[in-house]
N, C-alpha and C positions, 0 to 999 in steps of 0.2 A: 535399436540405438537411443539412448538415454534420452529424456526430456533435455537435460542440460545440456546434451551434445549436439541436439537439435537447435538449440535456440539462437545458433550466429552468435550476435554482439549482444546479445539482452545479458548475457551472465556477466557483462564486464560492468557491471551495477552492485551497487547498496541496498538488502533487502531488510526490510523488518522482518524480526524471528521473534518477537516476542515484548511487550510491556514490561519496563525495565521493573516492577512491581511483581511479575510474575515470576522472575529467577529468585527462588528461596538460598539461603543459605545457608550449605552443607546440602545441598539435594539439588542433582543433575534435569535438566528440563530439557525433554525432548520435542523438536519440532522437527517439519519437512520443506524445502524449499526446491524447486525444480526437481520431484522426485525422489531427493537426496535426502534420507537421513540425517540430522545433525542431532547434537548433543551438546549445552548449554553449560557452561558451571563457571560458579565465581571463587575466585582463590582470596585469601585474606587481606588483601591489599582493597580491595573489592572490584578490583579488575575481573574484566570475562573473557572466557577460553570458549572457542566453538570447535568440535572435532566432527568427522563424521563418524555416524555416530556404530562402530564396530570395532569389535577388540581385532587386530592382526592376528591371533591365536588361533580362536575356533569360532569369529565371527560374531559373539554373543554383543547382545547391543550394551552400548556402555553406560545409556540411560540409565540402567536397572542397578548400576555401581554406587560407590559411595565415594567420597573427598575426604582424603588422609593426608595430614601434612603439604597441602597444595599441590596435590595432585587426585589424580582422576582412577581410582581401580575397578577393573572389570568385577563384575559381580558370580565369573563363572569360576575361573582359576587365581583369582587375583591379581592377573598383570598389574602392572601399575605405570601411568603414566602422568609425565612432567606435565609444565604447560605449554611446553615447545612440540609436544606429541612424542618425546621421545618414550620408548619402555626402560624404567630404571632398575624395575626389579620385577624375577618372576619366581614367584616362592618355591615352588617345584625344582629348581636350580638352585639352591642353597646360596651361597655365596659367590657363585662360580659368574662374577660379572662379567665376561668376556664372552658370556653362553649369550647374553642379551642384544647384543651388537647389532643396528638396523631396521630393529623390529619399531616401527614409529608410525603411531596413525595420524592420516590426514588432519592439518586445523584449518582454520578457514580467521581472516582477519575479524574482529569484530570491534565496535563504535557504540557507545552510548550518547545517545544524541536525542535530546525533545522528549524524555520517556519512552524512550523505544529503544533496543537492543538491534540494533544492523550487524547484517553480515556479508561478506564482500562474496560473491561468488563466482568470483574469477578465476577459481580455483589456481593456476600454475602464475597467474600476473598478477601485480603487484596493483592496489588501488591508483588509482590517477586523479579522483576526486572523493569529493566528500559526500556525505550522504545527503538525502532530498530535505532540506531546510523545514519541517514543518513549523508554520506560522504561528508557534506560542503566544498570543501578543502579550509583551510585560509590560504595558501601558498601565496608568490608571484607569481606571471601570472596567477593565477587560476581565473576564473570568473564562474559564475551558477544562472540556473533561475530553477522554476518549470514548469509543465503541470499540468494539472488537467484531467483526463479522465474518460468515463463510459462505460463500456463492458457492451455487454448483454452475460456473461459466468459465471463461478464460478471463483473462489480463484486457484484452482489445475490449471486448465487448461490454468490460464492466467500466472502463475510464469514457468509453465515448457514451452510458448510460448516464455517469456521475454529471457529464456537461452536457446532456440532453436537455434541453427544457419543453419542445413539444409531447415527450411521453408525459409529462406532469400532471396534465388536463386529463388525462386517463389513467393513469398509476394510479396517480395520486387525489382524484380527482375529490375535493371538499376538504382535503388535510393541506393541500399548498398549493394548487392553482385549481381555479372553474374555468373551463372552456368560455372566451367571452368575444371571440373571432377580433380578435387585436390584431392588426399589421406590427410586428418586431423589427425592426431596420436593427442590421448586426456588421461590425466588419470584424474579419475572421484573417489573422494572422499565423503565417507558416516559419517557425524559424529552424536553425539547425535541427534543434533539441525540444521544441515547446511548439505549441497552438495555444493562441491569443485568442479570445473572442471578447469583445468588447459589443454592448447592446444599448440603442440609442431610442428608448422608449420612454416617454416623461412621465405617464402615469401608472407604473407597475407594480407590484402588489405579491407578500408571500403569504400567502396563508390566510386561516380565517383567524387567527392572533396578530393580524395587522393592526388592530387596535393597540396591542399592548407592543410589537415590534416597534412601530413608527406611529405614535397618537397625535404628532404634531403636524405629519401630511407632509415631512421632509421628503425633496427629492432623492431618488437612491439611485447608485450609482451600479447595476449590477454588470460583472466580467466573471467567463471561465476562463483559467488555464489549464493545460495542458502540460506537463514536463517528464520526456524522456527518462525512464522507458514505463512509467508506472505509475504517475504521481498526479494527483487534482487538485485542482483549488477552486472553491467557489466561494465569494465576494458578494454581499450586500451593503452598501456605506451608504449611510443616511446621514444628508447633510454636508457639516464639515466633519465628517467622523465622528458625531454627536452622538451617533446610533451606528451598529453593526452587528452583522452576523456571517461569519465566515467558516465554510468546510470544505477541509480539506484529508484528502485521503489519498493514504498509499498502499496499494494490492501487490499482494505476496505469494506467486505462482506455486502452489502444493504439488498439484497436478495437470496435467494438460485442461483441464476441463472443471479445475476444483483451485477455488483464489481464498487467500483470507486479506482481508481488509481491514486495515487501521486508520481509526477517521476520528479528527480532530473538528470539536465543535469548540467554536472562539465565538463571545458574544459580550455586545456591552448595550444593556438597554436601561441606564442611568437607574433611578431608584427601583425598578420592575427587577432587577439581578437577583434578590433572593425569592420573588415568584420563579424568577424562569429558571433557578437554580432547581425549583422544582417539577416544573409542568416539563420543561424543553426534554429531559433526559427522555421521560416514555413518550414524549413526541416524535424526538429527532427517532425512536427505537423504532416505532410505529412504520414511519415513513421509510427508514430502510429496509424492514420488513416485506413493504410491497416491492421496494426492488431487488429484492432476494426473491419474491415469489415471479415474478415477472421477466428475471433472469435463468430463474430455475428453467420453466418453463419453453424461453428461449434456448437454450442449453440443450435439452431434452432431446428439440426438433433439430437441432445442429447435428446430433447424431444419426439422426434417420438421413438427413443431408450430407455425406459426409465432404463434399464438393458445394458449399452453397455459394449462388451468386447474391450480392447485396446492390438490390437496385437503388440508387440515391438520384435525388435531386437538387438543387440548389438551398435547401433549407439541412443538406446535410452536409455541406462543406466541412464543419470539423469535425464530420467524422470521416471525411475520404481524406483529411488531411494527418489526421490522427493514425491511421490506417497504412497511409504511404511511408512515416516515419519506421513505425513499427515492423511493418514489411520488409523494409529497408534493412535494419538490424538483424530479425529471422534470418533473412537472406543471408548474413554473414558480411555484409556492406558488399554485395556484386551490384556491380552497377554503377549509375551516379544517384549520389545522394538525391533525394528530394530539393528543389532548390526554393528560398526561403520566397514569400509569395502574401500578397495583402489584397484579400478582396471586400469588396462590400454586399451584402446581400439582405436579405431579409424572408419571416416566415409568419405566420399565423396562429394564435393560440385562442 
C-alpha cells in the first residue's frame, strides 16, 4: 500500500510543495509529497497548476515537458494537457479529436499563500479549510526569511523536535542554550487540532547572542505551538513586543522517513535589524543543521527497531499530546478522538 493510502486522515490537508520563487515561468517544477511525484507549472495569468507527474500515455514524467499555450506538453509523444488535466491534443492522431476522449491526468488543488505553494493532498476530496497561516508579521519593524531543509526522519519526530526545549542544552550547546539546571514550569494544552505550550520561567534567554536579541533584559514570553497535521510555531517575545523572534515550520512528508521542512524566521531587533540580517541566516542554518544531525541518527536507529517503544516522563507531555493527535488521524479516525485537556508541569534545563 502506498504511503498516501496508509496515512489515514493526514492526507486531508494542504502541504507546502515549494517556495513561490522556485517556480519559474515556462519551466515545470517537480516535487514529491506522500511518495506521489507531482509536477507544478504556471499559467500565463500567474495561477499555478499541479498534476500527477505521469503522462497517461506511456507514463513519461510531465515535469520534463514544456509549457505551451497554457498547456503542459509531454516530452515523449507530445500529448498535451490543459490546466484541468484534460488531454487536448495527441499529435500522432492528427485532427481526430474524437480519439482523445477521457485521456485525463490527475490534478490537485493549489494555493499560493505566504510565499509558499500549497497542494491539497486529499485527492478525491475538496479542500474544506485553508492552508496553515505562516506568521509573516507585517508590522513595522519586523523582517523575515525562509529556510528550506531536508530531514531523514518522519513528520511526528520533527515537529516534536522543533518544540522540544530539553534537547537544546545538548544538541545546541553553546549555540542556543547551555545546561544550567533551571526549573521551568509549563502549561500544556491539547485542543481538537493543536498542542499549545506556555513556559513560566522568569529569567530565560536564547543563545550566545542574547546581548543583541534582548540588550535591555526585557521579560521574555516563550510559547511553543503545534497545529495539525505538521506545523509548529515557536515565539520569543520581549517586553510589549518591543523585540521578538518567531520560528515557524511546516513539514512536508516526501517519503516515510524523509521530510522537507519550510522554516520561516521572523524577527524584530530594533536598530540591530541590519546586523541581524547578516548574522541570523548563518546562525539559524547552523542550529537547524544540528537538528538535521540528531534527527538523522534517530531516524537510522528507528529503522533498526521497526516497532520502537517511546518511554515518556511528565517532561514529555507535549510529545505525548502531539503523538495522540497524529496517531488518531493516521488511523483514519478510528476510536474516540483525543479529548481537549490542559495540564501544568515542569522540567529542568
